[in-house]
C-alpha positions as CSV (number, residue, x, y, z in Angstrom):
1,M,0.0,0.0,0.0
2,T,2.8,2.3,0.7
3,K,4.0,2.2,-3.0
4,K,0.4,2.9,-4.1
5,R,0.1,6.1,-2.0
6,K,3.5,7.1,-3.3
7,S,2.4,6.6,-6.7
8,D,-1.0,8.5,-6.2
9,A,1.1,11.4,-4.7
10,T,3.5,11.4,-7.6
11,R,0.7,11.6,-10.0
12,L,-0.9,14.5,-8.0
13,D,2.3,16.4,-8.0
14,E,2.6,15.8,-11.8
15,V,-1.0,17.1,-12.3
16,D,-0.2,20.1,-10.0
17,R,2.8,20.8,-12.1
18,T,0.9,20.6,-15.3
19,M,-1.9,22.8,-14.1
20,Y,0.6,25.3,-12.8
21,T,2.4,25.3,-16.2
22,S,-0.8,25.7,-18.0
23,F,-1.9,28.6,-15.7
24,C,1.6,30.3,-16.1
25,S,1.3,30.0,-19.9
26,A,-2.2,31.4,-19.9
27,A,-1.2,34.3,-17.5
28,N,1.8,35.1,-19.8
29,S,-0.5,35.0,-22.9
30,L,-2.9,37.3,-21.3
31,S,-0.1,39.8,-20.2
32,Q,1.3,39.8,-23.8
33,L,-2.2,40.3,-25.2
34,Y,-2.6,43.4,-22.8
35,T,0.7,44.7,-23.6
36,Q,0.0,44.6,-27.3
37,A,-3.4,46.2,-26.8
38,M,-1.8,49.1,-24.9
39,N,0.9,49.6,-27.6
40,H,-1.8,49.6,-30.3
41,Q,-3.9,52.1,-28.3
42,R,-0.8,54.4,-27.9
43,L,0.0,54.1,-31.7
44,S,-3.7,54.8,-32.6
45,F,-3.9,57.8,-30.3
46,Q,-0.6,59.2,-31.8
47,A,-1.9,58.7,-35.3
48,G,-5.2,60.4,-34.4
49,E,-3.2,63.4,-32.8
50,R,-1.1,63.7,-36.0
51,H,-4.2,63.5,-38.1
52,A,-5.9,66.3,-36.0
53,L,-2.8,68.6,-36.2
54,E,-2.6,68.1,-40.0
55,K,-6.1,69.0,-40.4
56,L,-5.7,72.1,-38.3
57,Y,-2.6,73.1,-40.1
58,Q,-4.4,72.8,-43.4
59,W,-7.2,74.9,-42.1
60,I,-4.8,77.6,-41.0
61,L,-3.2,77.5,-44.4
62,R,-6.7,77.8,-46.2
63,Q,-7.5,80.9,-43.8
64,Q,-4.1,82.5,-44.9
65,E,-4.7,81.8,-48.6
66,E,-8.2,83.5,-48.4
67,G,-6.4,86.5,-46.9
68,S,-7.5,86.3,-43.3
69,R,-5.2,85.7,-40.4
70,A,-6.3,83.0,-38.0
71,T,-6.4,84.3,-34.5
72,T,-6.4,82.3,-31.2
73,V,-10.2,82.8,-31.0
74,D,-10.7,81.6,-34.6
75,I,-8.4,78.4,-33.9
76,V,-10.4,77.7,-30.6
77,A,-13.7,78.1,-32.4
78,Y,-12.5,75.7,-35.1
79,L,-11.3,73.1,-32.7
80,Q,-14.7,73.2,-30.8
């Protein structure tokens, strides 16, 4: 009987190790997914920021081409 108990304990240790390894793998995958999502969000935000600044720059250029000077009030009104 002693051998059987040791064998059962060994199997349980192996199951515990397998579960722990699976859990660690899942946790690492989730962490990588979160990191990728945060990086993508940062890149998307920066792209949106560049796009908005480009649109503002084009608007200011159009104002100058039409002969009017864009004041701070005009820019704030355009942004709103």
